[in-house]
Residue, then its C-alpha position, 0 to 999 in steps of 0.5 A: x783798715x786796722x788802727x793800732x794804738x801804742x802806749x808811750x813808755x816816756x813818762x812811765x819810767x818809774x813803773x816796772x816793765x811788768x806793771x807798765x805792760x799790765x797797765x797799758x793792756x788794761x787801758x786798752x792799748x794794742x802795744x807799747x812804744x819803747x825807746x832803745x838807747x845807744x847803751x841798751x842791749x838786745x838781751x835787755x830788749x828781749x826781756x821787755x818784749x817777752x813781758x809785752x808779749x805776756x800781755x799780748x802787746x806789740x812793740x814799736x822801737x823808738x830811736x832818740x839818742x844819737x846826738x853827736x855834733x860831729x857828723x862822722x861820729x854821729x853816722x857811725x853811732x847811728x849805723x851801730x844802733x841800726x845794726x843792733x836793733x835790726x833783728x829785734x822783733x817789733x812792728x816798726x822802728x820810729x827814728x828821730x834822725x839826724x840834726x837840724x844843722x847837718x847839711x842835706x847830704x849828711x842827713x840824707x846819708x843817715x836816712x839812706x842808712x836806715x832805708x838800707x836796713x829796712x830793705x834787708x829786714x822788711x822792718x819799716x823805719x819811719x822818721x819822726x817830724x821833730x825839732x832838732x832833727x833833720x825834719x825840724x820844720x815842715x818846709x825843710x821836711x818837704x825838700x827831703x820828701x821830694x828828693x827821697x821817694x821812699x822816705x816815710x814819716x812818723x807825723x808829729x805835727x806838734x813840733x812843726x806848729x811850734x817851730x812855725x808859730x802857726x797852724x801851718x795855714x801857709x804850708x799846705x803843700x808841705x802838710x799834704x806831702x807829709x800826710x801822704x808819706x805818714x805811716x805812724x802818728x804821734x798824737x800830741x797836740x801843739x800850739x804856736x807857742x809850744x809843742x804840747x797844749x796843757x790839756x786837750x779836754x779843755x774847751x780853750x784848747x779845742x781849736x788846736x785839737x781840731x787842727x791836728x784832728x783834721x790832719x790825722x783824719x787825712x792820714x786815716x782816710x789815705x790808709x783806708x783807701x790803701x787798706x793797710x795798718x796805721x799805728x798811733x801813739x798818743x804821746x803827751x809827755x811829762x815835764x817839761x812838755x807837761x806844764x807844772x804849777x809854778x813853784x811846785x812839782x804838781x803837773x797841771x793834769x795827769x799825763x797817763x789820763x790824757x793819753x788814754x783820753x786821746x786814744x779813746x777819742x781817736x778810737x771812737x772817731x775812727x770806728x766803723x762808720x766814720x767816713x769822708x763826708x763827716x770829715x768834711x763837716x768836722x773840718x769846716x767846723x774847725x775853721x769856724x772856731 
């Protein structure tokens, strides 16, 4: 099994693409994850892709900004977006899909539209577990996963932890199903009162970190059995995800440093020799914290 680590563009928009790609390469990332907006162009993306290729970085495209509350308009915008990106060179497409208040039939239509494009192109489209989207909560996403066998996820459990105000101890079935369908991970750590802990390096946040590590371990173990590639984007974000000191513009810690820390932690954790028996020990330790 191969694990590839992707650097989020989110939070580094102040850097030129040249500087960003060089910095990501120097940090040891395998690729970059890039938001592609409704008004972005294929020509603009190719300039980004050429810069990434210069630094031997792969690219994941992220969909995030189809937000119209009118379903008919939303559906047309999403399909137009899919049409625009379907021939662009990328490893996969990560989609924040639908709305939490759309009906099951409406959100299913959006997922099916993405599945059709994926079948046409061979490019995998994974749907991010995200607040405000169809997959905003574990128990809701579980129903879609049962009804749509081909539905694949970007697992970002931090959102579910925040929505449920718990570490999902009572939603084991939903988590297990999500783990079975996860093809991409957003490695951000949430806690019951928010989608992002202030700093995963600090001892007071080790319980939250270990809960997420336990879920990610299970995805890795599954992918090892399948002998397939797993992509991971450490995705601690800037403000307002990153907490600032009150009355200042000073973040509590450095976003870039935290994401590099997460990449290095996971790369070491999943290096050759990491096995399921070790996972069991770590899971037991997690429960005692």
